[in-house]
Phi, psi and omega in degrees: 000132178260136180241137177111174181265126181302334180287348178276348182293148180288135177240115182053039177084355180237137181290151181297325180296317180297317180296319181295319180294316182295324183286340180274349180269100180248121183291143174088359182284325181235155177289133181277122176258253177255119180076016177079016181258128179288158181301324182288347181265358181281145182234138175245126181268146175288167177299321180297316179294319178298318178296319179297317180292326182277348181086000179266090180254108183293343181273351181274123180245098183299325180295317179295318179299318179298317179295317180295317178300316180297318180292327175292315181298320183269001174084009182265359180287127180249132178268133178259095184298329179293319179294320179296315180298317179300316180294319179298317179295316179298317179295320178296317178298317180298316179295319179294323179293325179293331183285340183258000000 
């Protein structure tokens, strides 16, 4: 059994990924701004994306998660099948409306 990606194997002492990366860097193709990155290659993240990357998610309530985990562990957590069904139907309707 072989494990791993064949493109990761060393070719003539250099990995294929390194060679592919090196061959795509051609000097002089784009105007150098700051750090050699062209203006069209810059990305601006939304506040939500920045929060996700930093791990600061204001919607995450660790206390609530702890309480739910405890109720599952001790067997007192009750599932409301009607609420689940209502949400599934609402989500399905929303998806169908987006397609039209």
